[in-house]
C-alpha positions as CSV (number, residue, x, y, z in Angstrom):
1,M,107.6,-74.2,32.4
2,R,105.7,-76.4,29.6
3,S,102.4,-75.2,28.8
4,S,99.9,-74.7,25.7
5,G,101.3,-71.5,24.9
6,L,99.3,-69.5,27.4
7,T,98.6,-68.7,31.0
8,L,96.4,-66.0,33.2
9,L,97.6,-64.4,35.4
10,S,95.6,-61.5,38.3
11,A,96.9,-58.5,39.4
12,A,98.1,-60.0,42.9
13,T,100.8,-62.4,40.6
14,P,102.0,-59.8,37.7
15,L,104.3,-61.4,35.3
16,F,106.4,-58.1,35.1
17,P,107.1,-55.4,37.5
18,S,105.1,-52.0,36.1
19,S,107.9,-50.4,34.7
20,L,109.2,-53.5,32.3
21,L,105.5,-54.3,31.3
22,L,105.3,-50.9,29.9
23,Q,108.4,-50.9,28.1
24,R,107.3,-54.0,26.5
25,L,103.8,-52.5,25.7
26,C,105.7,-49.9,23.4
27,S,107.8,-51.7,22.0
28,H,104.8,-54.1,20.8
29,S,101.6,-52.1,20.9
30,L,100.4,-49.4,18.0
31,P,101.1,-46.1,19.3
32,L,98.8,-43.9,21.4
33,R,96.8,-41.5,19.4
34,N,98.0,-38.1,20.2
35,P,99.2,-39.5,23.7
36,T,100.5,-36.2,25.0
37,R,96.6,-34.6,24.9
38,L,95.3,-37.6,26.2
39,S,94.1,-36.9,30.2
40,S,95.9,-39.0,32.7
41,S,92.4,-41.2,32.9
42,A,92.7,-41.9,29.5
43,T,96.2,-42.3,29.4
44,A,96.0,-44.9,32.1
45,T,92.8,-46.7,30.7
46,A,94.5,-47.3,27.3
47,T,97.8,-48.7,29.3
48,A,95.4,-50.9,30.9
49,A,93.7,-52.1,28.2
50,M,97.3,-53.0,26.0
51,A,98.5,-54.9,29.4
52,A,95.3,-57.4,29.4
53,R,97.6,-59.1,26.7
54,V,101.1,-60.0,27.3
55,P,102.3,-59.9,24.7
56,P,100.1,-57.4,23.4
57,A,97.2,-58.1,21.1
58,M,98.1,-58.5,17.4
59,E,95.5,-56.4,14.8
60,S,93.6,-59.0,12.7
61,P,94.9,-58.6,9.0
62,P,93.4,-57.3,6.5
63,P,91.1,-60.8,5.2
64,P,91.6,-62.3,1.9
65,V,87.9,-62.1,1.0
66,S,85.1,-59.7,3.3
67,K,82.3,-62.5,2.6
68,F,82.3,-65.7,1.6
69,S,80.0,-69.5,2.2
70,I,80.8,-71.7,4.9
71,A,79.8,-75.6,4.8
72,L,79.6,-77.5,7.6
73,C,79.3,-81.4,6.4
74,Q,77.7,-83.4,9.2
75,L,78.5,-86.7,8.4
76,T,77.6,-90.0,9.3
77,V,80.8,-92.2,10.2
78,T,81.0,-96.0,9.7
79,A,83.2,-98.7,10.6
80,D,84.0,-98.6,6.9
81,K,87.3,-96.4,6.5
82,E,87.6,-96.2,2.6
83,R,83.3,-95.6,2.8
84,N,83.8,-92.5,5.0
85,I,86.5,-91.3,3.1
86,A,84.6,-91.7,-0.2
87,H,81.4,-90.2,1.6
88,A,83.3,-87.3,2.6
89,R,84.7,-86.6,-0.7
90,R,80.9,-86.2,-2.4
91,A,79.7,-83.9,0.7
92,I,83.0,-81.6,0.2
93,E,82.8,-81.4,-3.6
94,D,78.9,-80.8,-3.1
95,A,79.5,-78.3,-1.3
96,A,82.0,-76.6,-3.3
97,D,79.6,-76.6,-6.2
98,K,77.2,-74.9,-4.0
99,G,79.3,-71.9,-3.5
100,A,81.3,-72.7,-0.7
101,L,85.0,-71.6,-0.4
102,L,85.7,-73.0,3.4
103,V,84.7,-76.3,4.0
104,L,84.4,-77.7,7.9
105,L,84.5,-81.5,8.3
106,P,83.9,-83.2,11.6
107,E,85.7,-84.5,14.7
108,I,86.9,-88.1,13.4
109,W,85.1,-89.0,10.4
110,N,87.0,-91.7,9.1
111,S,86.9,-93.8,12.0
112,P,84.4,-94.9,15.0
113,Y,85.0,-92.4,17.8
114,S,86.2,-95.2,20.3
115,N,89.7,-96.0,22.2
116,E,89.4,-99.2,20.0
117,S,89.4,-97.4,16.8
118,F,92.0,-94.8,17.3
119,P,94.7,-96.9,16.6
120,L,93.5,-99.1,14.0
121,Y,92.3,-96.0,11.9
122,A,95.5,-93.8,12.3
123,E,97.1,-92.4,9.5
124,D,100.8,-90.9,9.3
125,I,100.2,-87.3,7.9
126,E,103.8,-86.6,7.5
127,A,104.9,-89.8,5.6
128,A,105.7,-89.5,1.8
129,G,102.9,-90.6,-0.1
130,G,99.1,-90.6,-0.4
131,A,99.2,-94.2,1.1
132,A,100.4,-93.3,4.1
133,S,97.5,-90.8,4.6
134,P,94.5,-91.9,2.5
135,S,91.7,-89.4,4.3
136,L,94.8,-86.3,3.6
137,A,95.5,-87.3,0.1
138,M,91.2,-87.2,-0.5
139,L,91.4,-83.7,1.3
140,S,94.1,-82.0,-0.7
141,D,93.1,-83.4,-3.9
142,V,89.4,-82.1,-3.5
143,A,90.9,-79.0,-2.3
144,R,93.2,-78.7,-5.1
145,R,90.8,-79.7,-7.6
146,K,87.6,-77.2,-6.5
147,R,90.1,-74.6,-5.4
148,I,89.0,-74.2,-2.0
149,T,90.2,-74.4,1.6
150,I,89.2,-77.3,4.1
151,V,89.3,-77.3,7.8
152,G,89.2,-81.4,7.7
153,G,87.7,-82.1,10.9
154,S,89.9,-84.5,12.6
155,F,91.0,-88.1,12.8
156,P,93.7,-90.4,14.6
157,E,97.4,-89.4,13.8
158,R,100.0,-91.9,14.0
159,S,103.3,-90.5,14.9
160,G,105.9,-92.6,15.9
161,D,104.3,-94.3,18.8
162,R,102.3,-91.9,19.7
163,I,98.5,-91.7,18.1
164,Y,96.7,-88.0,18.1
165,N,93.3,-86.5,17.2
166,T,94.2,-84.2,14.4
167,C,92.8,-81.7,11.9
168,C,94.4,-81.1,9.0
169,V,94.2,-77.3,6.9
170,V,94.7,-77.6,3.5
171,G,94.5,-74.7,1.0
172,P,92.8,-74.5,-2.6
173,D,96.5,-75.5,-3.9
174,G,96.1,-78.7,-2.1
175,E,99.2,-78.5,0.2
176,L,98.9,-78.9,3.8
177,K,98.8,-75.6,5.7
178,G,98.9,-76.8,9.1
179,K,97.6,-79.1,11.4
180,H,96.3,-78.6,14.8
181,R,96.6,-81.9,17.5
182,K,93.8,-81.5,20.1
183,I,95.3,-80.1,23.2
184,H,93.1,-80.5,25.8
185,L,91.7,-84.6,25.9
186,F,88.3,-85.3,26.5
187,D,88.8,-87.2,30.2
188,I,85.3,-87.1,31.9
189,D,83.3,-89.2,34.4
190,I,79.9,-88.1,34.9
191,P,78.2,-90.9,37.3
192,G,75.1,-92.9,35.5
193,K,75.6,-91.1,32.3
194,I,78.9,-91.1,30.4
195,T,82.8,-92.0,30.8
196,F,85.4,-91.7,28.4
197,K,89.4,-91.5,28.3
198,E,90.9,-90.1,25.6
199,S,93.9,-90.0,27.4
200,K,94.0,-94.6,27.3
201,T,95.2,-94.0,23.5
202,L,96.1,-90.1,22.1
203,T,98.3,-87.6,23.2
204,A,97.7,-84.4,23.7
205,G,99.0,-81.8,21.2
206,E,101.6,-79.0,22.6
207,N,100.5,-76.1,20.7
208,P,97.6,-73.5,19.9
209,T,97.3,-73.4,16.2
210,I,96.1,-70.2,14.2
211,I,96.4,-70.5,10.5
212,D,96.7,-67.4,7.6
213,T,94.5,-69.1,4.5
214,D,92.8,-67.5,1.6
215,V,89.5,-67.1,3.6
216,G,91.0,-65.2,6.9
217,R,92.9,-66.2,9.7
218,I,91.9,-69.2,11.4
219,G,92.3,-70.6,14.9
220,V,91.7,-74.0,15.6
221,G,90.1,-76.1,18.3
222,I,89.1,-80.1,18.5
223,C,85.7,-80.4,20.9
224,Y,87.0,-80.0,24.5
225,D,89.3,-77.7,23.2
226,I,86.3,-75.3,23.1
227,R,85.6,-75.4,26.7
228,F,88.6,-74.0,27.4
229,Q,88.2,-69.8,27.1
230,E,92.0,-69.2,27.2
231,L,92.6,-70.9,24.0
232,A,90.0,-68.7,22.3
233,M,91.3,-65.3,23.8
234,L,94.8,-66.3,22.9
235,Y,93.6,-66.9,19.0
236,A,91.9,-63.6,19.5
237,A,94.8,-62.0,20.4
238,R,96.6,-63.5,17.4
239,G,94.3,-61.5,15.3
240,A,92.1,-64.3,14.1
241,H,88.9,-63.7,12.4
242,L,87.1,-67.1,12.5
243,L,87.6,-70.4,14.9
244,C,86.5,-73.7,14.0
245,Y,85.8,-76.3,16.3
246,P,85.1,-79.8,14.4
247,G,83.6,-81.6,17.7
248,A,81.4,-85.0,18.7
249,F,79.9,-83.8,21.9
250,N,77.9,-86.4,23.2
251,M,74.0,-86.7,24.9
252,T,74.5,-85.6,27.9
253,T,76.7,-82.4,27.6
254,G,75.7,-81.6,24.6
255,P,71.9,-80.4,25.0
256,L,73.4,-78.4,27.9
257,H,76.8,-76.9,26.9
258,W,77.4,-77.3,23.0
259,E,75.1,-73.9,21.6
260,L,76.3,-72.1,25.3
261,L,79.9,-72.7,24.9
262,Q,80.2,-71.9,20.7
263,R,78.1,-68.6,21.2
264,A,80.5,-67.9,24.7
265,R,83.6,-67.9,22.7
266,A,82.2,-65.9,19.8
267,A,80.9,-63.2,21.9
268,D,83.8,-63.2,24.3
269,N,85.9,-62.5,21.4
270,Q,83.8,-60.9,19.1
271,L,84.3,-63.0,16.1
272,Y,83.0,-66.1,14.3
273,V,82.6,-69.9,15.3
274,A,82.2,-72.8,13.2
275,T,81.5,-76.3,14.7
276,C,81.0,-79.4,13.1
277,S,79.8,-82.8,14.5
278,P,79.4,-86.1,13.1
279,A,75.7,-86.9,12.4
280,R,73.8,-89.1,15.4
281,D,73.9,-92.5,15.2
282,P,72.1,-93.7,18.1
283,S,73.5,-97.6,17.3
284,A,77.2,-96.3,17.6
285,G,79.2,-97.1,20.9
286,Y,79.7,-93.5,21.6
287,V,76.6,-90.8,20.1
288,A,77.1,-87.5,19.0
289,W,74.5,-84.6,19.5
290,G,75.0,-83.2,16.4
291,H,73.9,-79.7,15.8
292,S,76.9,-78.1,14.2
293,T,76.4,-74.6,14.0
294,L,77.9,-71.4,12.4
295,V,77.8,-68.3,15.4
296,G,78.4,-64.7,14.7
297,P,80.4,-62.0,16.5
298,F,77.7,-60.8,18.3
299,G,77.2,-64.3,19.9
300,E,73.9,-64.9,17.5
301,V,73.5,-68.1,16.2
302,L,73.7,-67.6,12.1
303,A,73.2,-70.9,11.0
304,T,72.0,-74.5,12.5
305,T,70.8,-78.0,12.2
306,G,69.8,-80.7,13.9
307,H,71.4,-84.2,14.3
308,E,70.7,-85.5,10.9
309,E,73.1,-86.1,8.2
310,T,73.0,-82.7,6.4
311,T,75.5,-79.4,4.5
312,I,74.5,-76.2,6.3
313,I,76.0,-73.6,3.8
314,A,75.9,-69.8,5.3
315,E,77.7,-66.4,4.6
316,I,80.5,-64.9,7.0
317,D,80.8,-61.4,6.6
318,Y,84.0,-59.8,8.3
319,S,82.7,-56.1,8.2
320,L,80.5,-57.7,11.1
321,I,83.5,-58.1,13.4
322,E,84.7,-54.3,13.3
323,L,80.9,-53.2,13.7
324,R,80.2,-55.4,16.8
325,R,83.8,-54.4,18.1
326,S,82.9,-50.9,17.4
327,S,79.8,-51.2,19.5
328,L,81.0,-52.8,22.2
329,P,85.0,-51.7,22.6
330,L,85.9,-54.1,25.0
331,R,89.3,-54.6,23.2
332,N,89.9,-51.1,24.9
333,Q,88.2,-51.7,28.3
334,R,90.0,-54.7,29.7
335,R,91.5,-54.2,32.9
336,G,95.3,-55.2,32.5
337,D,96.6,-53.7,35.7
338,L,94.3,-56.2,37.6
339,Y,94.7,-59.6,35.0
340,Q,96.8,-60.6,31.8
341,L,96.5,-63.1,29.6
342,V,100.1,-64.2,28.9
343,D,100.5,-65.9,25.4
344,V,103.8,-67.8,26.4
345,Q,105.1,-69.0,22.9
346,R,104.9,-65.6,21.7
347,L,106.5,-64.2,24.7
348,N,109.3,-66.8,24.5
349,S,110.0,-66.2,21.2
350,Q,110.9,-62.6,21.3
């Protein structure tokens, strides 16, 4: 079975017989506190909650920092690639100088957002030398000099005869800590409004991406990935503190869904969600909605902006995650006897 790493099952189609599931839960979960003293009802409730994630959800690791500033750089994008790279460099440097330890860039910031442009602007991230990927070389240089973490938005990546929409995450040492290739391609057709088929030129990624960084465990998605709540649920079950979605929603879906989806992903999983869009250019072939945003673990909008070019700097306080989860203990109230989220990659790696 091929998959992006997760699936959902209902009680009507259980992945395991109950006895096998309980054995696996016991071998991969934290022990119940004084289990012999729990009532049968409490034991059943705890077991059901554990069974809702297969394998059982991981505890989030203690974050390296409890509070820090994040910058969302909402950039204008032109057809001039060298200009786009230099412009992004200045925005990152300015954000770092203002105290940001994490900088998030927009989706497709080095290229116009079009199927015609993706092959022309694509870079070979895996090739040696900065000439093969000037965009990544810039991110690495700035991250190293400013000692910051960069979730580098996305740009077209060429790998063999395939092109991906790829986000690079770079650490304070300038090293590439990981990359996320957009899993869900943006193929839509809203009559009279917008038609776009990324699959004309792009290939879908195969792997969810979660990365331990100097500012916490981050799950990465790109734009259309945010519509698939299963991916965010998987990241939460892998212990993420923060989800980052560089994205370029459009003038049709942006007003309706952009903020809604961010708040839903944050509230459902009780963690932080950060998004970063390109600035709006009404003359472009694809017009971005803008409105880069930081959402807290209660689904509250902590910082946002309009459609113009700007950089938002806001504070992330990870102590709020546990506060919200204590107030609304959703993780302990799930019904694994009725539904399950299966992390296929983790399951198959055992």
